[in-house]
Z-matrix of the N, CA and C atoms (Angstrom, degrees):
N
C 1 1.463
C 2 1.532 1 109.23
N 3 1.344 2 118.79 1 127.08
C 4 1.458 3 120.69 2 178.77
C 5 1.515 4 111.33 3 -67.22
N 6 1.310 5 115.06 4 152.31
C 7 1.453 6 120.03 5 179.49
C 8 1.525 7 108.94 6 -117.19
N 9 1.345 8 118.14 7 89.70
C 10 1.459 9 121.04 8 -175.60
C 11 1.514 10 113.90 9 -81.97
N 12 1.350 11 117.29 10 4.88
C 13 1.456 12 120.43 11 -173.79
C 14 1.518 13 111.81 12 -53.47
N 15 1.335 14 117.89 13 -54.02
C 16 1.450 15 120.74 14 -176.71
C 17 1.519 16 111.74 15 -78.12
N 18 1.341 17 118.02 16 -27.89
C 19 1.449 18 120.54 17 -177.35
C 20 1.522 19 111.89 18 -73.05
N 21 1.328 20 117.17 19 -39.60
C 22 1.461 21 120.37 20 -174.47
C 23 1.522 22 113.58 21 -108.42
N 24 1.312 23 117.32 22 -6.14
C 25 1.454 24 120.14 23 176.66
C 26 1.507 25 114.62 24 73.84
N 27 1.324 26 119.13 25 20.54
C 28 1.459 27 120.79 26 177.96
C 29 1.525 28 109.78 27 -65.73
N 30 1.321 29 116.11 28 140.01
C 31 1.464 30 120.12 29 -178.46
C 32 1.510 31 112.65 30 -82.53
N 33 1.324 32 117.66 31 -28.94
C 34 1.460 33 119.52 32 -177.56
C 35 1.517 34 110.24 33 -154.04
N 36 1.346 35 115.38 34 156.42
C 37 1.452 36 121.86 35 179.19
C 38 1.521 37 108.88 36 -126.13
N 39 1.325 38 115.52 37 140.18
C 40 1.459 39 121.09 38 178.72
C 41 1.521 40 108.02 39 -129.59
N 42 1.325 41 115.55 40 123.73
C 43 1.450 42 120.98 41 179.68
C 44 1.525 43 108.34 42 -103.33
N 45 1.343 44 114.86 43 101.97
C 46 1.457 45 119.50 44 -177.03
C 47 1.526 46 111.97 45 -103.73
N 48 1.307 47 117.56 46 -1.67
C 49 1.458 48 121.24 47 176.47
C 50 1.520 49 108.99 48 -81.80
N 51 1.338 50 116.35 49 168.24
C 52 1.462 51 119.46 50 173.02
C 53 1.520 52 108.86 51 -69.90
N 54 1.324 53 117.40 52 147.23
C 55 1.459 54 121.00 53 -178.26
C 56 1.524 55 111.68 54 -90.54
N 57 1.315 56 117.40 55 -31.90
C 58 1.465 57 121.01 56 -178.63
C 59 1.524 58 109.67 57 -132.21
N 60 1.343 59 115.14 58 169.11
C 61 1.460 60 118.11 59 174.83
C 62 1.504 61 113.98 60 139.22
N 63 1.342 62 117.95 61 -40.49
C 64 1.455 63 120.47 62 -178.27
C 65 1.523 64 113.02 63 -125.19
N 66 1.325 65 117.64 64 -21.95
C 67 1.457 66 121.08 65 -174.79
C 68 1.522 67 113.40 66 -73.28
N 69 1.345 68 115.66 67 157.44
C 70 1.462 69 121.45 68 -177.82
C 71 1.525 70 112.85 69 -88.08
N 72 1.341 71 118.11 70 -4.18
C 73 1.467 72 120.57 71 179.90
C 74 1.524 73 109.34 72 -136.45
N 75 1.331 74 117.36 73 66.70
C 76 1.472 75 120.32 74 -175.42
C 77 1.525 76 112.97 75 -63.87
N 78 1.341 77 117.75 76 -32.62
C 79 1.456 78 119.51 77 179.06
C 80 1.509 79 111.57 78 -62.54
N 81 1.322 80 116.78 79 -42.00
C 82 1.471 81 121.14 80 177.29
C 83 1.520 82 110.49 81 -63.12
N 84 1.336 83 116.39 82 -42.92
C 85 1.457 84 120.58 83 -179.36
C 86 1.527 85 111.17 84 -61.04
N 87 1.324 86 116.93 85 -45.08
C 88 1.463 87 120.25 86 -179.48
C 89 1.524 88 110.49 87 -68.25
N 90 1.319 89 117.60 88 -43.90
C 91 1.472 90 120.40 89 179.51
C 92 1.517 91 111.21 90 -60.42
N 93 1.333 92 116.70 91 -40.45
C 94 1.462 93 120.56 92 179.57
C 95 1.519 94 110.81 93 -63.71
N 96 1.319 95 116.84 94 -43.37
C 97 1.459 96 119.91 95 178.75
C 98 1.522 97 111.54 96 -68.72
N 99 1.325 98 117.49 97 -33.29
C 100 1.463 99 120.36 98 176.30
C 101 1.523 100 110.09 99 -61.67
N 102 1.339 101 116.98 100 -42.06
C 103 1.468 102 120.21 101 178.68
C 104 1.525 103 110.72 102 -66.11
N 105 1.335 104 116.97 103 -40.30
C 106 1.457 105 119.62 104 179.32
C 107 1.526 106 111.26 105 -64.94
N 108 1.317 107 117.33 106 -40.16
C 109 1.468 108 120.97 107 177.58
C 110 1.523 109 110.27 108 -64.03
N 111 1.332 110 117.26 109 -41.56
C 112 1.464 111 120.70 110 176.90
C 113 1.525 112 111.07 111 -61.39
N 114 1.348 113 116.46 112 -28.87
C 115 1.462 114 121.11 113 -179.20
C 116 1.528 115 112.30 114 -87.43
N 117 1.347 116 117.29 115 1.71
C 118 1.457 117 120.53 116 175.73
C 119 1.509 118 115.77 117 113.91
N 120 1.330 119 118.48 118 -1.59
C 121 1.461 120 120.71 119 177.60
C 122 1.523 121 110.02 120 -76.37
N 123 1.321 122 115.63 121 169.06
C 124 1.467 123 121.38 122 177.19
C 125 1.517 124 108.95 123 -121.47
N 126 1.316 125 116.96 124 136.36
C 127 1.461 126 122.18 125 177.32
C 128 1.520 127 108.70 126 -125.33
N 129 1.327 128 116.58 127 141.83
C 130 1.451 129 122.06 128 -177.60
C 131 1.520 130 110.71 129 -114.58
N 132 1.317 131 115.59 130 158.45
C 133 1.451 132 121.98 131 179.84
C 134 1.525 133 110.38 132 -76.14
N 135 1.334 134 116.21 133 127.29
C 136 1.458 135 121.69 134 174.91
C 137 1.513 136 110.93 135 -102.60
N 138 1.321 137 116.56 136 168.15
C 139 1.464 138 119.49 137 -176.63
C 140 1.529 139 112.35 138 -64.24
N 141 1.319 140 118.09 139 -36.30
C 142 1.461 141 119.74 140 178.63
C 143 1.529 142 110.98 141 -76.17
N 144 1.321 143 117.01 142 -32.76
C 145 1.466 144 120.00 143 174.71
C 146 1.527 145 109.88 144 -61.79
N 147 1.330 146 115.19 145 -43.78
C 148 1.459 147 120.82 146 179.81
C 149 1.529 148 111.26 147 -63.65
N 150 1.334 149 116.44 148 -35.97
C 151 1.459 150 121.07 149 -177.07
C 152 1.524 151 112.89 150 -69.60
N 153 1.328 152 117.53 151 -18.09
C 154 1.463 153 119.69 152 176.76
C 155 1.525 154 109.85 153 -58.94
N 156 1.334 155 116.91 154 -39.89
C 157 1.462 156 120.95 155 -179.84
C 158 1.521 157 112.64 156 -96.56
N 159 1.344 158 117.47 157 -35.65
C 160 1.464 159 120.27 158 -172.07
C 161 1.522 160 113.54 159 -89.95
N 162 1.333 161 117.38 160 -15.35
C 163 1.453 162 119.64 161 -179.20
C 164 1.508 163 112.46 162 105.08
N 165 1.336 164 116.12 163 168.26
C 166 1.464 165 121.70 164 -171.96
C 167 1.522 166 113.25 165 -102.14
N 168 1.322 167 117.79 166 21.57
C 169 1.470 168 120.90 167 179.99
C 170 1.533 169 109.44 168 -61.49
N 171 1.325 170 116.54 169 131.43
C 172 1.450 171 121.12 170 179.84
C 173 1.511 172 114.10 171 92.75
N 174 1.326 173 117.99 172 -13.38
C 175 1.452 174 121.84 173 178.37
C 176 1.527 175 109.38 174 -79.59
N 177 1.338 176 116.04 175 151.94
C 178 1.457 177 117.81 176 173.67
C 179 1.528 178 109.00 177 -71.65
N 180 1.320 179 117.17 178 167.88
C 181 1.464 180 120.98 179 -171.83
C 182 1.526 181 112.56 180 -61.37
N 183 1.340 182 117.32 181 -38.65
C 184 1.461 183 120.39 182 -179.73
C 185 1.524 184 110.81 183 -66.27
N 186 1.340 185 117.07 184 -44.61
C 187 1.458 186 120.76 185 179.58
C 188 1.517 187 111.16 186 -65.51
N 189 1.343 188 117.06 187 -40.57
C 190 1.460 189 120.93 188 179.92
C 191 1.525 190 110.90 189 -63.59
N 192 1.328 191 116.16 190 -41.68
C 193 1.463 192 119.46 191 179.13
C 194 1.521 193 110.95 192 -64.76
N 195 1.337 194 116.78 193 -41.69
C 196 1.461 195 120.80 194 178.40
C 197 1.526 196 111.09 195 -63.48
N 198 1.333 197 116.76 196 -38.75
C 199 1.463 198 120.51 197 179.94
C 200 1.523 199 111.44 198 -69.48
N 201 1.323 200 117.21 199 -38.13
C 202 1.459 201 120.10 200 177.60
C 203 1.524 202 110.41 201 -61.66
N 204 1.322 203 115.97 202 -39.59
C 205 1.464 204 120.55 203 177.09
C 206 1.524 205 110.93 204 -68.94
N 207 1.339 206 116.02 205 -43.60
C 208 1.466 207 121.30 206 -177.82
C 209 1.520 208 111.42 207 -61.99
N 210 1.311 209 115.88 208 -39.80
C 211 1.462 210 121.69 209 -175.11
C 212 1.533 211 111.58 210 -56.36
N 213 1.323 212 117.47 211 -39.95
C 214 1.471 213 120.04 212 -177.45
C 215 1.521 214 112.29 213 -84.88
N 216 1.340 215 117.12 214 -6.77
C 217 1.464 216 119.95 215 176.87
C 218 1.527 217 112.11 216 -85.21
N 219 1.322 218 116.40 217 -19.50
C 220 1.464 219 120.86 218 -175.18
C 221 1.515 220 110.92 219 -92.77
N 222 1.336 221 115.36 220 141.28
C 223 1.457 222 118.80 221 175.64
C 224 1.525 223 109.75 222 -86.13
N 225 1.313 224 117.15 223 177.66
C 226 1.467 225 120.93 224 -173.88
C 227 1.523 226 111.88 225 -64.47
N 228 1.340 227 117.84 226 -37.01
C 229 1.465 228 120.76 227 -179.77
C 230 1.519 229 110.71 228 -66.66
N 231 1.318 230 117.08 229 -39.57
C 232 1.459 231 120.84 230 179.38
C 233 1.524 232 111.29 231 -68.09
N 234 1.323 233 116.57 232 -41.34
C 235 1.467 234 119.39 233 177.84
C 236 1.524 235 110.64 234 -65.96
N 237 1.330 236 117.07 235 -38.68
C 238 1.465 237 120.82 236 178.58
C 239 1.516 238 110.76 237 -63.53
N 240 1.322 239 117.41 238 -39.62
C 241 1.463 240 121.42 239 178.13
C 242 1.530 241 110.28 240 -58.93
N 243 1.315 242 116.57 241 -43.72
C 244 1.464 243 120.24 242 -179.58
C 245 1.525 244 111.70 243 -64.32
N 246 1.326 245 117.52 244 -39.50
C 247 1.465 246 120.02 245 -178.26
C 248 1.523 247 112.25 246 -67.41
N 249 1.327 248 117.46 247 -21.65
C 250 1.462 249 120.66 248 -177.46
C 251 1.526 250 113.19 249 -93.17
N 252 1.325 251 117.59 250 -2.64
C 253 1.460 252 119.84 251 179.89
C 254 1.525 253 110.66 252 -69.07
N 255 1.338 254 118.30 253 138.96
C 256 1.468 255 120.83 254 -179.94
C 257 1.529 256 111.79 255 -82.17
N 258 1.327 257 115.87 256 156.21
C 259 1.463 258 120.80 257 176.06
C 260 1.524 259 111.46 258 -72.95
N 261 1.318 260 117.06 259 -36.61
C 262 1.463 261 121.50 260 -177.11
C 263 1.524 262 109.73 261 -138.54
N 264 1.316 263 115.40 262 162.67
C 265 1.456 264 121.82 263 175.64
C 266 1.522 265 107.94 264 -145.13
N 267 1.328 266 116.93 265 129.59
C 268 1.460 267 121.90 266 177.22
C 269 1.516 268 109.68 267 -111.36
N 270 1.323 269 116.15 268 132.34
C 271 1.458 270 123.42 269 174.71
C 272 1.521 271 107.94 270 -132.01
N 273 1.312 272 115.96 271 100.09
C 274 1.452 273 119.57 272 -176.95
C 275 1.522 274 110.62 273 62.27
N 276 1.337 275 116.21 274 -121.35
C 277 1.452 276 121.87 275 -179.41
C 278 1.525 277 112.86 276 -93.83
N 279 1.332 278 117.11 277 15.52
C 280 1.466 279 121.00 278 -178.66
C 281 1.520 280 110.43 279 -116.00
N 282 1.320 281 114.66 280 138.04
C 283 1.453 282 121.87 281 177.05
C 284 1.520 283 108.66 282 -119.29
N 285 1.327 284 116.59 283 128.59
C 286 1.456 285 122.49 284 177.24
C 287 1.527 286 107.81 285 -112.39
N 288 1.328 287 115.62 286 132.85
C 289 1.463 288 120.39 287 -176.94
C 290 1.524 289 108.55 288 -153.73
N 291 1.331 290 116.47 289 147.37
C 292 1.461 291 118.60 290 177.77
C 293 1.525 292 110.56 291 -72.62
N 294 1.309 293 117.44 292 -42.88
C 295 1.465 294 121.15 293 -175.74
C 296 1.520 295 110.63 294 -102.18
N 297 1.327 296 117.55 295 -90.53
C 298 1.461 297 120.99 296 -177.09
C 299 1.514 298 109.84 297 -147.04
N 300 1.328 299 115.71 298 160.23
C 301 1.463 300 120.39 299 174.55
C 302 1.518 301 110.21 300 -71.83
N 303 1.324 302 116.80 301 -26.71
C 304 1.455 303 122.24 302 -176.90
C 305 1.528 304 111.96 303 -67.23
N 306 1.323 305 116.88 304 -46.61
C 307 1.463 306 120.79 305 -178.01
C 308 1.524 307 108.88 306 -150.95
N 309 1.321 308 117.52 307 72.87
C 310 1.469 309 119.93 308 -174.50
C 311 1.514 310 113.98 309 -60.56
N 312 1.342 311 116.99 310 -29.44
C 313 1.463 312 120.37 311 -177.99
C 314 1.523 313 112.64 312 -81.53
N 315 1.336 314 116.89 313 -8.87
C 316 1.468 315 120.69 314 -179.61
C 317 1.530 316 112.10 315 -101.37
N 318 1.330 317 116.92 316 -0.38
C 319 1.472 318 123.14 317 174.29
C 320 1.527 319 111.67 318 58.72
N 321 1.326 320 116.22 319 41.10
C 322 1.460 321 120.33 320 178.73
C 323 1.523 322 110.92 321 -75.34
N 324 1.321 323 116.94 322 136.88
C 325 1.463 324 121.58 323 177.55
C 326 1.528 325 110.43 324 -75.69
N 327 1.328 326 116.75 325 145.33
C 328 1.461 327 121.65 326 169.18
C 329 1.527 328 106.30 327 -109.36
N 330 1.327 329 115.35 328 87.39
C 331 1.458 330 120.23 329 -174.47
C 332 1.522 331 113.12 330 -131.88
N 333 1.319 332 117.03 331 4.80
C 334 1.463 333 120.58 332 -178.30
C 335 1.523 334 109.04 333 -141.83
N 336 1.320 335 115.30 334 166.49
C 337 1.460 336 120.17 335 177.82
C 338 1.520 337 110.38 336 -61.09
N 339 1.343 338 116.83 337 -38.47
C 340 1.464 339 120.87 338 -179.50
C 341 1.534 340 111.31 339 -63.70
N 342 1.330 341 116.78 340 -46.59
C 343 1.469 342 118.97 341 179.96
C 344 1.521 343 111.13 342 -70.24
N 345 1.339 344 117.15 343 -33.74
C 346 1.461 345 119.98 344 176.29
C 347 1.524 346 110.85 345 -64.42
N 348 1.331 347 116.93 346 -37.34
C 349 1.463 348 121.21 347 178.14
C 350 1.523 349 110.72 348 -61.82
N 351 1.322 350 117.47 349 -44.58
C 352 1.465 351 120.75 350 177.70
C 353 1.518 352 110.43 351 -62.96
N 354 1.331 353 116.29 352 -37.84
C 355 1.462 354 120.77 353 178.95
C 356 1.529 355 110.86 354 -63.03
N 357 1.337 356 117.11 355 -47.49
C 358 1.463 357 121.36 356 -179.26
C 359 1.525 358 111.42 357 -60.60
N 360 1.334 359 116.74 358 -41.39
C 361 1.454 360 120.78 359 -176.76
C 362 1.524 361 112.51 360 -69.93
N 363 1.331 362 117.00 361 -19.41
C 364 1.465 363 120.57 362 -175.12
C 365 1.519 364 113.85 363 -90.50
N 366 1.320 365 118.23 364 -5.46
C 367 1.459 366 119.38 365 -176.38
C 368 1.520 367 111.03 366 -143.83
N 369 1.319 368 115.37 367 152.48
C 370 1.458 369 121.46 368 173.88
C 371 1.524 370 111.38 369 -93.61
N 372 1.324 371 116.84 370 -2.34
C 373 1.461 372 120.79 371 -178.10
C 374 1.524 373 110.53 372 -62.86
N 375 1.322 374 116.14 373 144.47
C 376 1.457 375 120.47 374 178.14
C 377 1.522 376 110.64 375 -74.08
N 378 1.330 377 116.29 376 -33.61
C 379 1.457 378 120.84 377 -177.85
C 380 1.523 379 109.36 378 -132.12
N 381 1.309 380 116.45 379 135.20
C 382 1.461 381 121.99 380 175.89
C 383 1.519 382 108.70 381 -122.07
N 384 1.325 383 116.11 382 127.36
C 385 1.462 384 121.10 383 -179.55
C 386 1.524 385 108.30 384 -112.60
N 387 1.335 386 115.39 385 119.02
C 388 1.457 387 121.91 386 -175.62
C 389 1.532 388 110.45 387 -115.55
N 390 1.315 389 116.59 388 143.85
C 391 1.452 390 119.99 389 -177.93
C 392 1.514 391 115.14 390 -113.26
N 393 1.335 392 118.04 391 -10.33
C 394 1.459 393 121.70 392 -169.83
C 395 1.527 394 112.05 393 -90.17
N 396 1.330 395 115.44 394 54.63
C 397 1.463 396 120.65 395 173.59
C 398 1.521 397 107.26 396 -140.63
N 399 1.311 398 116.20 397 166.46
C 400 1.459 399 121.15 398 -177.81
C 401 1.522 400 111.99 399 -117.62
N 402 1.333 401 115.97 400 4.12
C 403 1.456 402 121.91 401 177.12
C 404 1.523 403 107.92 402 -134.32
N 405 1.346 404 119.56 403 128.00
C 406 1.471 405 120.46 404 -179.84
C 407 1.526 406 111.05 405 -60.68
N 408 1.320 407 116.64 406 140.01
C 409 1.461 408 120.48 407 179.78
C 410 1.516 409 109.59 408 -156.44
N 411 1.321 410 116.12 409 150.99
C 412 1.460 411 122.87 410 175.60
C 413 1.522 412 108.59 411 -132.72
N 414 1.326 413 115.21 412 140.59
C 415 1.463 414 120.99 413 177.12
C 416 1.524 415 108.27 414 -130.69
N 417 1.325 416 116.16 415 137.38
C 418 1.460 417 121.48 416 -178.32
C 419 1.511 418 110.03 417 -125.77
N 420 1.328 419 115.55 418 133.27
C 421 1.460 420 121.46 419 175.86
C 422 1.519 421 108.18 420 -104.04
N 423 1.314 422 116.61 421 117.74
C 424 1.466 423 121.33 422 -177.08
C 425 1.532 424 110.54 423 -77.17
N 426 1.335 425 117.28 424 165.10
C 427 1.474 426 119.75 425 176.67
C 428 1.522 427 113.18 426 -57.20
N 429 1.345 428 117.94 427 -23.04
C 430 1.461 429 121.04 428 177.80
C 431 1.529 430 111.29 429 -93.04
N 432 1.353 431 115.86 430 12.44
C 433 1.458 432 123.80 431 175.52
C 434 1.531 433 113.29 432 66.26
N 435 1.328 434 116.08 433 30.63
C 436 1.452 435 120.75 434 171.92
C 437 1.531 436 108.51 435 -95.53
N 438 1.329 437 116.48 436 135.12
C 439 1.458 438 121.07 437 -176.99
C 440 1.517 439 109.86 438 -103.88
N 441 1.326 440 114.43 439 133.32
C 442 1.460 441 120.70 440 175.26
C 443 1.517 442 108.38 441 -127.81
N 444 1.321 443 116.09 442 140.48
C 445 1.452 444 120.61 443 178.27
C 446 1.511 445 110.42 444 -125.49
N 447 1.316 446 117.05 445 146.84
C 448 1.455 447 120.76 446 177.66
C 449 1.520 448 109.41 447 -154.95
N 450 1.321 449 115.34 448 164.00
C 451 1.463 450 121.88 449 -178.87
C 452 1.523 451 109.73 450 -97.68
N 453 1.326 452 118.31 451 124.50
C 454 1.464 453 120.66 452 179.29
C 455 1.523 454 111.61 453 -63.58
N 456 1.327 455 115.19 454 151.91
C 457 1.462 456 122.07 455 176.37
C 458 1.521 457 108.65 456 -109.22
N 459 1.329 458 116.31 457 135.51
C 460 1.454 459 120.98 458 -176.16
C 461 1.530 460 111.73 459 -54.06
N 462 1.337 461 115.57 460 131.37
C 463 1.468 462 124.52 461 174.83
C 464 1.526 463 113.55 462 66.42
N 465 1.329 464 118.14 463 11.15
C 466 1.462 465 121.38 464 177.24
C 467 1.523 466 108.79 465 -102.96
N 468 1.331 467 116.69 466 121.06
C 469 1.461 468 120.48 467 -178.25
C 470 1.523 469 110.85 468 -72.80
N 471 1.321 470 114.61 469 147.65
C 472 1.461 471 121.59 470 178.82
C 473 1.530 472 108.46 471 -116.59
N 474 1.326 473 119.29 472 125.39
C 475 1.473 474 120.67 473 179.40
C 476 1.523 475 110.57 474 -58.47
N 477 1.313 476 115.17 475 138.60
C 478 1.463 477 121.33 476 -178.85
C 479 1.514 478 108.99 477 -121.21
N 480 1.311 479 116.89 478 125.25
C 481 1.461 480 121.29 479 -177.50
C 482 1.520 481 110.90 480 -112.12
N 483 1.332 482 116.71 481 130.20
C 484 1.464 483 120.94 482 175.83
C 485 1.521 484 111.03 483 -66.74
N 486 1.318 485 117.28 484 -20.50
C 487 1.457 486 120.57 485 -176.67
C 488 1.535 487 111.58 486 -85.94
N 489 1.277 488 117.71 487 -9.56
C 490 1.455 489 120.63 488 179.01
C 491 1.514 490 111.06 489 -72.12
N 492 1.297 491 116.07 490 161.27
C 493 1.460 492 120.49 491 -178.43
C 494 1.512 493 112.94 492 -84.89
N 495 1.323 494 116.80 493 -14.69
C 496 1.459 495 115.78 494 177.61
C 497 1.508 496 113.89 495 163.99
N 498 1.318 497 114.49 496 159.51
C 499 1.466 498 121.78 497 176.81
C 500 1.516 499 109.30 498 -139.44
N 501 1.341 500 119.73 499 76.19
C 502 1.455 501 118.11 500 173.52
C 503 1.528 502 109.71 501 -59.92
N 504 1.294 503 116.71 502 125.64
C 505 1.455 504 121.56 503 -176.62
C 506 1.518 505 109.42 504 -118.10
N 507 1.308 506 117.14 505 127.72
C 508 1.449 507 121.57 506 -177.76
C 509 1.518 508 110.32 507 -114.13
N 510 1.323 509 116.49 508 123.08
C 511 1.460 510 120.65 509 179.51
C 512 1.511 511 110.24 510 -105.82
N 513 1.329 512 116.47 511 135.22
C 514 1.452 513 121.49 512 -176.53
C 515 1.524 514 111.68 513 -91.72
N 516 1.321 515 115.86 514 124.29
C 517 1.456 516 122.81 515 175.26
C 518 1.520 517 108.03 516 -138.39
N 519 1.322 518 116.21 517 168.30
C 520 1.459 519 119.67 518 173.30
C 521 1.510 520 111.68 519 76.46
N 522 1.320 521 117.54 520 -102.72
C 523 1.458 522 122.23 521 179.54
C 524 1.531 523 109.17 522 -92.71
N 525 1.332 524 118.35 523 109.35
C 526 1.471 525 121.09 524 -177.78
C 527 1.521 526 111.81 525 -80.68
N 528 1.302 527 117.17 526 92.33
C 529 1.457 528 120.45 527 -176.26
C 530 1.524 529 112.85 528 -81.34
N 531 1.338 530 117.03 529 2.89
C 532 1.461 531 120.52 530 170.65
C 533 1.529 532 110.06 531 -100.34
N 534 1.351 533 116.06 532 11.59
C 535 1.463 534 123.29 533 176.68
C 536 1.530 535 112.95 534 66.17
N 537 1.323 536 116.49 535 20.13
C 538 1.466 537 121.30 536 175.08
C 539 1.519 538 107.36 537 -114.25
N 540 1.346 539 119.01 538 108.54
C 541 1.460 540 120.97 539 -173.68
C 542 1.519 541 114.72 540 -74.96
N 543 1.324 542 118.30 541 -8.69
C 544 1.464 543 120.66 542 -178.44
C 545 1.526 544 110.51 543 -72.25
N 546 1.330 545 116.55 544 143.23
C 547 1.461 546 120.72 545 174.43
C 548 1.520 547 109.24 546 -67.54
N 549 1.320 548 116.66 547 153.94
C 550 1.461 549 118.93 548 177.55
C 551 1.520 550 109.55 549 -136.82
N 552 1.316 551 115.77 550 157.37
C 553 1.456 552 121.16 551 177.81
C 554 1.518 553 108.05 552 -151.90
N 555 1.311 554 115.62 553 164.23
C 556 1.453 555 120.71 554 176.72
C 557 1.515 556 109.80 555 -120.22
N 558 1.321 557 117.05 556 142.18
C 559 1.459 558 122.56 557 177.79
C 560 1.521 559 108.78 558 -118.37
N 561 1.326 560 116.96 559 124.57
C 562 1.461 561 122.24 560 -179.40
C 563 1.522 562 109.61 561 -98.73
N 564 1.319 563 116.24 562 123.01
C 565 1.458 564 122.37 563 175.55
C 566 1.521 565 106.27 564 -125.63
N 567 1.338 566 116.23 565 95.23
C 568 1.457 567 119.47 566 -173.98
C 569 1.524 568 111.03 567 -101.73
N 570 1.322 569 115.51 568 -174.71
C 571 1.456 570 120.43 569 -177.24
C 572 1.520 571 112.64 570 -65.36
N 573 1.330 572 117.93 571 -26.06
C 574 1.456 573 119.95 572 177.60
C 575 1.522 574 110.43 573 -62.61
N 576 1.336 575 116.87 574 -41.29
C 577 1.450 576 120.93 575 179.14
C 578 1.522 577 110.39 576 -65.82
N 579 1.333 578 116.08 577 -45.34
C 580 1.459 579 119.97 578 -179.91
C 581 1.530 580 111.05 579 -62.89
N 582 1.340 581 116.88 580 -41.03
C 583 1.461 582 120.75 581 179.82
C 584 1.527 583 110.89 582 -65.19
N 585 1.334 584 116.72 583 -38.74
C 586 1.470 585 119.71 584 178.38
C 587 1.525 586 110.88 585 -62.96
N 588 1.331 587 116.80 586 -40.59
C 589 1.467 588 120.46 587 179.17
C 590 1.523 589 111.14 588 -63.65
N 591 1.347 590 115.94 589 -37.92
C 592 1.464 591 120.09 590 178.07
C 593 1.525 592 110.38 591 -64.06
N 594 1.348 593 116.01 592 -43.98
C 595 1.466 594 119.39 593 179.56
C 596 1.528 595 110.97 594 -65.63
N 597 1.344 596 116.58 595 -42.92
C 598 1.467 597 120.55 596 -178.96
C 599 1.524 598 111.54 597 -63.86
N 600 1.329 599 116.67 598 -27.99
C 601 1.457 600 120.17 599 179.32
C 602 1.521 601 112.64 600 -78.53
N 603 1.350 602 117.17 601 -5.63
C 604 1.452 603 121.22 602 178.39
C 605 1.514 604 114.27 603 81.76
N 606 1.335 605 117.54 604 16.30
C 607 1.455 606 120.76 605 179.61
C 608 1.528 607 110.57 606 -78.56
N 609 1.323 608 115.95 607 170.20
C 610 1.461 609 120.60 608 -177.17
C 611 1.529 610 110.93 609 -58.64
N 612 1.346 611 116.78 610 138.40
C 613 1.449 612 121.15 611 -178.66
C 614 1.516 613 112.34 612 -60.64
N 615 1.355 614 116.60 613 -29.92
C 616 1.462 615 118.97 614 -177.63
C 617 1.520 616 111.16 615 -61.75
N 618 1.345 617 117.08 616 -28.13
C 619 1.460 618 120.38 617 179.90
C 620 1.525 619 111.11 618 -68.50
N 621 1.340 620 116.24 619 -41.26
C 622 1.468 621 118.80 620 177.93
C 623 1.516 622 110.79 621 -68.97
N 624 1.362 623 117.00 622 -34.54
C 625 1.451 624 120.10 623 178.32
C 626 1.533 625 110.87 624 -64.58
N 627 1.315 626 116.50 625 -37.50
C 628 1.471 627 119.72 626 -179.94
C 629 1.528 628 111.30 627 -67.99
N 630 1.316 629 114.87 628 -34.98
C 631 1.468 630 118.30 629 176.13
C 632 1.527 631 110.72 630 -62.87
N 633 1.322 632 116.03 631 -44.22
C 634 1.469 633 120.34 632 -178.29
C 635 1.522 634 111.28 633 -67.35
N 636 1.340 635 116.64 634 -30.96
C 637 1.458 636 120.56 635 -178.80
C 638 1.520 637 112.50 636 -84.90
N 639 1.343 638 115.84 637 -8.20
C 640 1.451 639 119.67 638 -179.94
C 641 1.520 640 113.08 639 80.14
N 642 1.345 641 117.32 640 16.50
C 643 1.464 642 121.11 641 -179.17
C 644 1.511 643 111.38 642 -81.25
């Protein structure tokens, strides 16, 4: 797994995808995430991670077979790490979840306007980041409570407003159902980051305040 922390200057990493389930080296995947968590990253429980301990009931035959194989590849420390992963994580006005804010334990996808609506109604968070999808998607709730969804374009920045009601973000991993086998991720650079850079540079405080206020 690449470590872009020092290359791109990201302050934190959140792994909301499942850690095991389809890969041929699950022990490496878990060990890598354990090191990232020790270094300050956050990892969330995915449906396949949960199935390592709870069983493969409800999984299709291919997923169940992969999980049965994966289960015996992991040692006790790796399995224990998976059992301790949380379903959700809140950081200020941001909510991170593998499935949805509406029913995180039911592994519901957030892939439509209808599911995004349920997600928005279930949380007060301004932004919700979801990992349990196989196609990248973004949904925005306007101040008038109208929901719009669209598909992100690679390397194209999307304006982010602190005044918006939310941006559930879905990152595709594992099975690429958009027929693009490359891994994808999203990087959030909001006004808080820009304001911190202004303060760190020793500029007037009023400039950072204007950034936070959206002026």
